[in-house]
A tleap script that builds the chain and sets N, CA, C and O, in Angstrom:
source leaprc.protein.ff14SB
mol = sequence {
  NMET SER ILE SER GLU VAL LYS VAL GLU LEU
  PRO LYS ALA ILE ASN ILE SER VAL THR ARG
  ASP THR LEU SER LEU ASP LEU ILE ASP GLY
  ARG THR ILE SER VAL PRO LEU GLU TRP PHE
  PRO ARG LEU VAL HIE ALA THR ILE LYS GLU
  ARG ASN ASN TRP ARG LEU ILE GLY LYS ASN
  GLU GLY ILE HIE TRP GLU ASP ILE ASP GLU
  ASP ILE SER ILE GLU GLY LEU LEU ALA GLY
  ARG THR SER GLY GLU SER GLN GLU SER PHE
  ASN LYS TRP LEU GLU GLN ARG ARG SER HIE
  LYS ASN LYS LYS CARG
}
set mol.1.N position { -65.876 -5.765 -17.240 }
set mol.1.CA position { -66.769 -5.090 -18.153 }
set mol.1.C position { -65.976 -4.698 -19.390 }
set mol.1.O position { -64.906 -4.098 -19.286 }
set mol.2.N position { -66.490 -5.028 -20.528 }
set mol.2.CA position { -65.805 -4.656 -21.770 }
set mol.2.C position { -66.561 -3.516 -22.440 }
set mol.2.O position { -67.782 -3.390 -22.349 }
set mol.3.N position { -65.790 -2.719 -23.098 }
set mol.3.CA position { -66.375 -1.590 -23.833 }
set mol.3.C position { -66.206 -1.878 -25.306 }
set mol.3.O position { -65.097 -2.108 -25.788 }
set mol.4.N position { -67.309 -1.863 -26.010 }
set mol.4.CA position { -67.217 -2.101 -27.453 }
set mol.4.C position { -67.123 -0.768 -28.178 }
set mol.4.O position { -67.759 0.218 -27.807 }
set mol.5.N position { -66.338 -0.775 -29.186 }
set mol.5.CA position { -66.136 0.432 -29.980 }
set mol.5.C position { -67.252 0.559 -31.000 }
set mol.5.O position { -67.594 -0.406 -31.685 }
set mol.6.N position { -67.809 1.738 -31.097 }
set mol.6.CA position { -68.849 2.010 -32.081 }
set mol.6.C position { -68.228 2.836 -33.188 }
set mol.6.O position { -67.681 3.912 -32.948 }
set mol.7.N position { -68.318 2.327 -34.390 }
set mol.7.CA position { -67.774 3.059 -35.522 }
set mol.7.C position { -68.883 3.908 -36.137 }
set mol.7.O position { -69.922 3.396 -36.554 }
set mol.8.N position { -68.642 5.192 -36.182 }
set mol.8.CA position { -69.607 6.117 -36.754 }
set mol.8.C position { -69.181 6.417 -38.184 }
set mol.8.O position { -68.054 6.845 -38.432 }
set mol.9.N position { -70.066 6.195 -39.089 }
set mol.9.CA position { -69.777 6.458 -40.502 }
set mol.9.C position { -70.190 7.896 -40.827 }
set mol.9.O position { -71.327 8.304 -40.590 }
set mol.10.N position { -69.250 8.638 -41.368 }
set mol.10.CA position { -69.544 10.015 -41.745 }
set mol.10.C position { -70.335 10.040 -43.045 }
set mol.10.O position { -70.080 9.240 -43.945 }
set mol.11.N position { -71.294 10.958 -43.146 }
set mol.11.CA position { -72.034 11.061 -44.401 }
set mol.11.C position { -71.139 11.584 -45.514 }
set mol.11.O position { -70.228 12.375 -45.270 }
set mol.12.N position { -71.395 11.152 -46.704 }
set mol.12.CA position { -70.634 11.571 -47.880 }
set mol.12.C position { -71.299 12.787 -48.510 }
set mol.12.O position { -72.508 12.986 -48.387 }
set mol.13.N position { -70.504 13.584 -49.176 }
set mol.13.CA position { -71.022 14.737 -49.912 }
set mol.13.C position { -71.515 14.279 -51.285 }
set mol.13.O position { -70.930 13.388 -51.901 }
set mol.14.N position { -72.593 14.896 -51.751 }
set mol.14.CA position { -73.073 14.590 -53.097 }
set mol.14.C position { -73.072 15.830 -53.988 }
set mol.14.O position { -73.120 15.719 -55.213 }
set mol.15.N position { -73.017 17.005 -53.374 }
set mol.15.CA position { -72.947 18.235 -54.163 }
set mol.15.C position { -72.366 19.355 -53.316 }
set mol.15.O position { -72.532 19.389 -52.097 }
set mol.16.N position { -71.688 20.261 -53.984 }
set mol.16.CA position { -71.049 21.406 -53.337 }
set mol.16.C position { -71.502 22.663 -54.066 }
set mol.16.O position { -71.641 22.665 -55.289 }
set mol.17.N position { -71.730 23.727 -53.311 }
set mol.17.CA position { -71.942 25.028 -53.945 }
set mol.17.C position { -71.197 26.086 -53.146 }
set mol.17.O position { -71.138 26.039 -51.918 }
set mol.18.N position { -70.634 27.032 -53.868 }
set mol.18.CA position { -69.868 28.099 -53.250 }
set mol.18.C position { -70.419 29.423 -53.753 }
set mol.18.O position { -70.459 29.680 -54.956 }
set mol.19.N position { -70.843 30.256 -52.814 }
set mol.19.CA position { -71.304 31.598 -53.172 }
set mol.19.C position { -70.228 32.592 -52.749 }
set mol.19.O position { -69.129 32.202 -52.355 }
set mol.20.N position { -70.549 33.848 -52.834 }
set mol.20.CA position { -69.600 34.891 -52.457 }
set mol.20.C position { -69.203 34.796 -50.984 }
set mol.20.O position { -68.103 35.201 -50.610 }
set mol.21.N position { -70.102 34.258 -50.142 }
set mol.21.CA position { -69.808 34.236 -48.716 }
set mol.21.C position { -70.097 32.916 -47.996 }
set mol.21.O position { -69.975 32.846 -46.773 }
set mol.22.N position { -70.483 31.859 -48.742 }
set mol.22.CA position { -70.862 30.611 -48.099 }
set mol.22.C position { -70.391 29.386 -48.888 }
set mol.22.O position { -70.427 29.369 -50.119 }
set mol.23.N position { -69.952 28.369 -48.155 }
set mol.23.CA position { -69.673 27.055 -48.719 }
set mol.23.C position { -70.776 26.134 -48.210 }
set mol.23.O position { -70.953 25.989 -47.000 }
set mol.24.N position { -71.521 25.510 -49.126 }
set mol.24.CA position { -72.617 24.615 -48.753 }
set mol.24.C position { -72.396 23.238 -49.349 }
set mol.24.O position { -71.921 23.101 -50.476 }
set mol.25.N position { -72.748 22.221 -48.576 }
set mol.25.CA position { -72.612 20.835 -49.020 }
set mol.25.C position { -73.938 20.121 -48.827 }
set mol.25.O position { -74.575 20.237 -47.780 }
set mol.26.N position { -74.344 19.383 -49.846 }
set mol.26.CA position { -75.470 18.471 -49.718 }
set mol.26.C position { -74.878 17.115 -49.384 }
set mol.26.O position { -73.988 16.628 -50.080 }
set mol.27.N position { -75.378 16.505 -48.313 }
set mol.27.CA position { -74.866 15.219 -47.864 }
set mol.27.C position { -75.819 14.097 -48.254 }
set mol.27.O position { -77.016 14.317 -48.442 }
set mol.28.N position { -75.283 12.920 -48.368 }
set mol.28.CA position { -76.052 11.763 -48.809 }
set mol.28.C position { -77.196 11.429 -47.841 }
set mol.28.O position { -78.178 10.800 -48.237 }
set mol.29.N position { -77.070 11.847 -46.577 }
set mol.29.CA position { -78.122 11.560 -45.597 }
set mol.29.C position { -79.258 12.579 -45.608 }
set mol.29.O position { -80.150 12.529 -44.761 }
set mol.30.N position { -79.223 13.511 -46.577 }
set mol.30.CA position { -80.303 14.485 -46.725 }
set mol.30.C position { -80.033 15.842 -46.107 }
set mol.30.O position { -80.779 16.792 -46.347 }
set mol.31.N position { -78.983 15.946 -45.320 }
set mol.31.CA position { -78.652 17.241 -44.717 }
set mol.31.C position { -77.914 18.132 -45.702 }
set mol.31.O position { -77.250 17.660 -46.625 }
set mol.32.N position { -78.049 19.433 -45.480 }
set mol.32.CA position { -77.221 20.426 -46.150 }
set mol.32.C position { -76.540 21.209 -45.049 }
set mol.32.O position { -77.194 21.701 -44.129 }
set mol.33.N position { -75.233 21.324 -45.145 }
set mol.33.CA position { -74.509 22.125 -44.162 }
set mol.33.C position { -73.879 23.308 -44.886 }
set mol.33.O position { -73.448 23.198 -46.034 }
set mol.34.N position { -73.838 24.423 -44.201 }
set mol.34.CA position { -73.244 25.643 -44.751 }
set mol.34.C position { -72.312 26.244 -43.721 }
set mol.34.O position { -72.601 26.263 -42.525 }
set mol.35.N position { -71.180 26.739 -44.217 }
set mol.35.CA position { -70.212 27.410 -43.355 }
set mol.35.C position { -69.796 28.714 -44.028 }
set mol.35.O position { -69.875 28.839 -45.250 }
set mol.36.N position { -69.353 29.681 -43.231 }
set mol.36.CA position { -68.888 30.936 -43.821 }
set mol.36.C position { -67.647 30.713 -44.677 }
set mol.36.O position { -66.733 29.989 -44.284 }
set mol.37.N position { -67.624 31.327 -45.824 }
set mol.37.CA position { -66.471 31.194 -46.710 }
set mol.37.C position { -65.209 31.755 -46.052 }
set mol.37.O position { -64.103 31.305 -46.351 }
set mol.38.N position { -65.364 32.719 -45.172 }
set mol.38.CA position { -64.198 33.328 -44.510 }
set mol.38.C position { -63.414 32.316 -43.674 }
set mol.38.O position { -62.292 32.604 -43.257 }
set mol.39.N position { -63.981 31.146 -43.423 }
set mol.39.CA position { -63.231 30.090 -42.735 }
set mol.39.C position { -62.087 29.583 -43.599 }
set mol.39.O position { -61.142 28.980 -43.091 }
set mol.40.N position { -62.168 29.824 -44.899 }
set mol.40.CA position { -61.190 29.287 -45.852 }
set mol.40.C position { -60.683 30.416 -46.752 }
set mol.40.O position { -61.230 30.646 -47.830 }
set mol.41.N position { -59.646 31.111 -46.310 }
set mol.41.CA position { -59.158 32.299 -47.008 }
set mol.41.C position { -58.828 32.080 -48.491 }
set mol.41.O position { -59.025 32.985 -49.302 }
set mol.42.N position { -58.334 30.906 -48.848 }
set mol.42.CA position { -58.032 30.676 -50.266 }
set mol.42.C position { -59.309 30.744 -51.103 }
set mol.42.O position { -59.293 31.260 -52.220 }
set mol.43.N position { -60.406 30.228 -50.569 }
set mol.43.CA position { -61.673 30.313 -51.299 }
set mol.43.C position { -62.170 31.755 -51.379 }
set mol.43.O position { -62.749 32.162 -52.386 }
set mol.44.N position { -61.944 32.517 -50.324 }
set mol.44.CA position { -62.338 33.933 -50.332 }
set mol.44.C position { -61.629 34.671 -51.460 }
set mol.44.O position { -62.232 35.513 -52.126 }
set mol.45.N position { -60.351 34.360 -51.678 }
set mol.45.CA position { -59.545 35.052 -52.690 }
set mol.45.C position { -59.628 34.416 -54.076 }
set mol.45.O position { -59.024 34.918 -55.024 }
set mol.46.N position { -60.359 33.334 -54.200 }
set mol.46.CA position { -60.489 32.662 -55.494 }
set mol.46.C position { -61.521 33.366 -56.371 }
set mol.46.O position { -62.433 34.030 -55.879 }
set mol.47.N position { -61.355 33.206 -57.663 }
set mol.47.CA position { -62.353 33.717 -58.602 }
set mol.47.C position { -63.561 32.778 -58.598 }
set mol.47.O position { -63.486 31.665 -58.077 }
set mol.48.N position { -64.643 33.217 -59.164 }
set mol.48.CA position { -65.835 32.367 -59.277 }
set mol.48.C position { -65.494 31.093 -60.046 }
set mol.48.O position { -65.910 29.998 -59.667 }
set mol.49.N position { -64.740 31.246 -61.121 }
set mol.49.CA position { -64.346 30.081 -61.911 }
set mol.49.C position { -63.533 29.108 -61.073 }
set mol.49.O position { -63.763 27.901 -61.137 }
set mol.50.N position { -62.589 29.610 -60.291 }
set mol.50.CA position { -61.766 28.751 -59.434 }
set mol.50.C position { -62.603 28.080 -58.350 }
set mol.50.O position { -62.401 26.902 -58.055 }
set mol.51.N position { -63.534 28.809 -57.759 }
set mol.51.CA position { -64.407 28.230 -56.724 }
set mol.51.C position { -65.273 27.112 -57.280 }
set mol.51.O position { -65.570 26.142 -56.583 }
set mol.52.N position { -65.671 27.249 -58.516 }
set mol.52.CA position { -66.545 26.247 -59.124 }
set mol.52.C position { -65.787 25.060 -59.705 }
set mol.52.O position { -66.403 24.100 -60.166 }
set mol.53.N position { -64.472 25.113 -59.688 }
set mol.53.CA position { -63.653 24.013 -60.200 }
set mol.53.C position { -63.226 23.106 -59.040 }
set mol.53.O position { -62.057 23.085 -58.655 }
set mol.54.N position { -64.170 22.371 -58.500 }
set mol.54.CA position { -63.922 21.471 -57.384 }
set mol.54.C position { -64.220 20.038 -57.804 }
set mol.54.O position { -64.885 19.786 -58.809 }
set mol.55.N position { -63.708 19.114 -57.006 }
set mol.55.CA position { -64.065 17.709 -57.206 }
set mol.55.C position { -64.073 17.032 -55.842 }
set mol.55.O position { -63.333 17.411 -54.934 }
set mol.56.N position { -64.927 16.024 -55.721 }
set mol.56.CA position { -64.984 15.244 -54.498 }
set mol.56.C position { -63.835 14.258 -54.501 }
set mol.56.O position { -63.521 13.669 -55.536 }
set mol.57.N position { -63.206 14.073 -53.350 }
set mol.57.CA position { -62.063 13.174 -53.226 }
set mol.57.C position { -62.287 12.216 -52.046 }
set mol.57.O position { -63.162 12.438 -51.209 }
set mol.58.N position { -61.493 11.164 -51.999 }
set mol.58.CA position { -61.537 10.248 -50.867 }
set mol.58.C position { -62.896 9.609 -50.646 }
set mol.58.O position { -63.419 9.619 -49.532 }
set mol.59.N position { -63.467 9.053 -51.706 }
set mol.59.CA position { -64.795 8.424 -51.616 }
set mol.59.C position { -65.851 9.404 -51.113 }
set mol.59.O position { -66.705 9.059 -50.296 }
set mol.60.N position { -65.772 10.637 -51.621 }
set mol.60.CA position { -66.704 11.726 -51.296 }
set mol.60.C position { -66.618 12.181 -49.838 }
set mol.60.O position { -67.597 12.662 -49.268 }
set mol.61.N position { -65.436 12.022 -49.247 }
set mol.61.CA position { -65.228 12.463 -47.870 }
set mol.61.C position { -64.484 13.791 -47.797 }
set mol.61.O position { -64.206 14.291 -46.707 }
set mol.62.N position { -64.164 14.358 -48.951 }
set mol.62.CA position { -63.454 15.631 -48.984 }
set mol.62.C position { -63.674 16.337 -50.305 }
set mol.62.O position { -64.221 15.770 -51.251 }
set mol.63.N position { -63.240 17.576 -50.353 }
set mol.63.CA position { -63.366 18.413 -51.547 }
set mol.63.C position { -61.987 18.955 -51.883 }
set mol.63.O position { -61.223 19.343 -50.999 }
set mol.64.N position { -61.682 18.976 -53.171 }
set mol.64.CA position { -60.392 19.497 -53.625 }
set mol.64.C position { -60.636 20.564 -54.695 }
set mol.64.O position { -61.432 20.373 -55.614 }
set mol.65.N position { -59.934 21.688 -54.553 }
set mol.65.CA position { -59.934 22.756 -55.560 }
set mol.65.C position { -58.531 22.811 -56.147 }
set mol.65.O position { -57.604 23.319 -55.517 }
set mol.66.N position { -58.384 22.289 -57.353 }
set mol.66.CA position { -57.087 22.194 -58.015 }
set mol.66.C position { -56.444 23.569 -58.213 }
set mol.66.O position { -55.257 23.743 -57.939 }
set mol.67.N position { -57.216 24.533 -58.683 }
set mol.67.CA position { -56.666 25.848 -59.053 }
set mol.67.C position { -56.058 26.605 -57.880 }
set mol.67.O position { -55.142 27.408 -58.059 }
set mol.68.N position { -56.569 26.346 -56.676 }
set mol.68.CA position { -56.067 27.092 -55.515 }
set mol.68.C position { -55.408 26.180 -54.481 }
set mol.68.O position { -55.049 26.623 -53.390 }
set mol.69.N position { -55.252 24.909 -54.833 }
set mol.69.CA position { -54.598 23.924 -53.970 }
set mol.69.C position { -55.223 23.900 -52.573 }
set mol.69.O position { -54.527 24.034 -51.566 }
set mol.70.N position { -56.535 23.728 -52.530 }
set mol.70.CA position { -57.272 23.688 -51.268 }
set mol.70.C position { -57.974 22.347 -51.132 }
set mol.70.O position { -58.590 21.862 -52.081 }
set mol.71.N position { -57.880 21.749 -49.945 }
set mol.71.CA position { -58.574 20.506 -49.617 }
set mol.71.C position { -59.328 20.713 -48.314 }
set mol.71.O position { -58.780 21.241 -47.346 }
set mol.72.N position { -60.594 20.293 -48.294 }
set mol.72.CA position { -61.422 20.427 -47.096 }
set mol.72.C position { -62.137 19.099 -46.876 }
set mol.72.O position { -62.712 18.530 -47.804 }
set mol.73.N position { -62.095 18.612 -45.631 }
set mol.73.CA position { -62.757 17.345 -45.326 }
set mol.73.C position { -64.182 17.578 -44.832 }
set mol.73.O position { -64.475 18.583 -44.184 }
set mol.74.N position { -65.052 16.640 -45.148 }
set mol.74.CA position { -66.430 16.699 -44.657 }
set mol.74.C position { -66.412 16.593 -43.132 }
set mol.74.O position { -67.154 17.297 -42.447 }
set mol.75.N position { -65.565 15.716 -42.609 }
set mol.75.CA position { -65.444 15.558 -41.162 }
set mol.75.C position { -65.095 16.890 -40.491 }
set mol.75.O position { -65.686 17.254 -39.475 }
set mol.76.N position { -64.138 17.607 -41.064 }
set mol.76.CA position { -63.749 18.904 -40.518 }
set mol.76.C position { -64.880 19.912 -40.541 }
set mol.76.O position { -65.075 20.660 -39.583 }
set mol.77.N position { -65.624 19.932 -41.637 }
set mol.77.CA position { -66.758 20.858 -41.729 }
set mol.77.C position { -67.821 20.529 -40.691 }
set mol.77.O position { -68.359 21.426 -40.042 }
set mol.78.N position { -68.127 19.236 -40.532 }
set mol.78.CA position { -69.120 18.823 -39.537 }
set mol.78.C position { -68.666 19.151 -38.120 }
set mol.78.O position { -69.489 19.417 -37.244 }
set mol.79.N position { -67.358 19.130 -37.899 }
set mol.79.CA position { -66.809 19.451 -36.578 }
set mol.79.C position { -66.653 20.958 -36.364 }
set mol.79.O position { -66.324 21.398 -35.262 }
set mol.80.N position { -66.889 21.746 -37.412 }
set mol.80.CA position { -66.774 23.198 -37.287 }
set mol.80.C position { -65.354 23.705 -37.347 }
set mol.80.O position { -65.054 24.785 -36.839 }
set mol.81.N position { -64.465 22.925 -37.970 }
set mol.81.CA position { -63.061 23.344 -38.064 }
set mol.81.C position { -62.856 24.295 -39.242 }
set mol.81.O position { -63.349 24.062 -40.345 }
set mol.82.N position { -62.129 25.353 -38.981 }
set mol.82.CA position { -61.770 26.302 -40.026 }
set mol.82.C position { -60.460 25.845 -40.676 }
set mol.82.O position { -59.898 24.816 -40.303 }
set mol.83.N position { -59.994 26.608 -41.632 }
set mol.83.CA position { -58.731 26.279 -42.301 }
set mol.83.C position { -57.614 26.148 -41.275 }
set mol.83.O position { -57.501 26.963 -40.359 }
set mol.84.N position { -56.799 25.124 -41.432 }
set mol.84.CA position { -55.675 24.936 -40.533 }
set mol.84.C position { -54.392 25.548 -41.069 }
set mol.84.O position { -53.322 25.382 -40.483 }
set mol.85.N position { -54.504 26.256 -42.185 }
set mol.85.CA position { -53.315 26.840 -42.795 }
set mol.85.C position { -52.782 27.984 -41.942 }
set mol.85.O position { -53.546 28.812 -41.447 }
set mol.86.N position { -51.469 28.022 -41.778 }
set mol.86.CA position { -50.854 29.107 -41.008 }
set mol.86.C position { -50.944 30.415 -41.793 }
set mol.86.O position { -51.059 30.421 -43.018 }
set mol.87.N position { -50.890 31.504 -41.064 }
set mol.87.CA position { -50.925 32.817 -41.709 }
set mol.87.C position { -49.720 32.994 -42.619 }
set mol.87.O position { -49.828 33.597 -43.687 }
set mol.88.N position { -48.584 32.476 -42.205 }
set mol.88.CA position { -47.360 32.568 -43.014 }
set mol.88.C position { -47.537 31.847 -44.353 }
set mol.88.O position { -47.186 32.380 -45.406 }
set mol.89.N position { -48.081 30.641 -44.300 }
set mol.89.CA position { -48.312 29.869 -45.518 }
set mol.89.C position { -49.316 30.562 -46.426 }
set mol.89.O position { -49.121 30.631 -47.640 }
set mol.90.N position { -50.393 31.076 -45.836 }
set mol.90.CA position { -51.406 31.768 -46.637 }
set mol.90.C position { -50.825 33.016 -47.293 }
set mol.90.O position { -51.073 33.271 -48.471 }
set mol.91.N position { -50.058 33.789 -46.541 }
set mol.91.CA position { -49.450 35.003 -47.106 }
set mol.91.C position { -48.513 34.676 -48.261 }
set mol.91.O position { -48.479 35.397 -49.259 }
set mol.92.N position { -47.761 33.601 -48.129 }
set mol.92.CA position { -46.864 33.164 -49.200 }
set mol.92.C position { -47.681 32.791 -50.444 }
set mol.92.O position { -47.333 33.184 -51.558 }
set mol.93.N position { -48.762 32.037 -50.251 }
set mol.93.CA position { -49.635 31.651 -51.354 }
set mol.93.C position { -50.232 32.888 -52.026 }
set mol.93.O position { -50.265 32.980 -53.253 }
set mol.94.N position { -50.699 33.832 -51.220 }
set mol.94.CA position { -51.317 35.049 -51.747 }
set mol.94.C position { -50.308 35.871 -52.546 }
set mol.94.O position { -50.653 36.416 -53.595 }
set mol.95.N position { -49.076 35.968 -52.070 }
set mol.95.CA position { -48.034 36.711 -52.783 }
set mol.95.C position { -47.707 36.040 -54.115 }
set mol.95.O position { -47.538 36.724 -55.124 }
set mol.96.N position { -47.617 34.709 -54.128 }
set mol.96.CA position { -47.369 33.987 -55.378 }
set mol.96.C position { -48.509 34.211 -56.362 }
set mol.96.O position { -48.292 34.350 -57.566 }
set mol.97.N position { -49.709 34.243 -55.837 }
set mol.97.CA position { -50.895 34.479 -56.670 }
set mol.97.C position { -50.847 35.870 -57.305 }
set mol.97.O position { -51.117 36.032 -58.495 }
set mol.98.N position { -50.504 36.857 -56.502 }
set mol.98.CA position { -50.409 38.234 -57.016 }
set mol.98.C position { -49.311 38.346 -58.067 }
set mol.98.O position { -49.497 38.990 -59.100 }
set mol.99.N position { -48.174 37.720 -57.805 }
set mol.99.CA position { -47.064 37.750 -58.764 }
set mol.99.C position { -47.466 37.112 -60.082 }
set mol.99.O position { -47.145 37.623 -61.155 }
set mol.100.N position { -48.171 35.989 -59.994 }
set mol.100.CA position { -48.621 35.279 -61.200 }
set mol.100.C position { -49.599 36.136 -61.996 }
set mol.100.O position { -49.527 36.174 -63.224 }
set mol.101.N position { -50.506 36.822 -61.315 }
set mol.101.CA position { -51.481 37.684 -62.007 }
set mol.101.C position { -50.780 38.850 -62.695 }
set mol.101.O position { -51.143 39.220 -63.812 }
set mol.102.N position { -49.780 39.428 -62.036 }
set mol.102.CA position { -49.050 40.553 -62.613 }
set mol.102.C position { -48.271 40.138 -63.848 }
set mol.102.O position { -48.131 40.926 -64.783 }
set mol.103.N position { -47.760 38.906 -63.868 }
set mol.103.CA position { -47.021 38.403 -65.029 }
set mol.103.C position { -47.931 38.208 -66.218 }
set mol.103.O position { -47.485 38.336 -67.358 }
set mol.104.N position { -49.198 37.901 -65.987 }
set mol.104.CA position { -50.166 37.668 -67.077 }
set mol.104.C position { -50.540 38.966 -67.780 }
set mol.104.O position { -50.955 38.950 -68.939 }
set mol.105.N position { -50.395 40.073 -67.094 }
set mol.105.CA position { -50.825 41.375 -67.662 }
set mol.105.C position { -49.907 41.855 -68.724 }
set mol.105.O position { -50.128 42.924 -69.294 }
savepdb mol mol.pdb
quit
């Protein structure tokens, strides 16, 4: 008996919106998925301008935020995965962010 592999094609994103507490994606198959923003601490700490400065990457299979160096895959969102960033890495990023803001003042 042979088992044939079935390749499942993930839907692509066509639009992204970020509110104060939610990340929502419109997918090409007509679905909209929403996840809590708290899943992605960098987005929580980003300004509205930074949150809105996103672009689709990888043939619309991911989202990139240049200003905060954040990448999120559509596959990960559909699977319910939160940020994989370690607390140590996030704390380092947050400290650099605070230092940069203080230098601007």
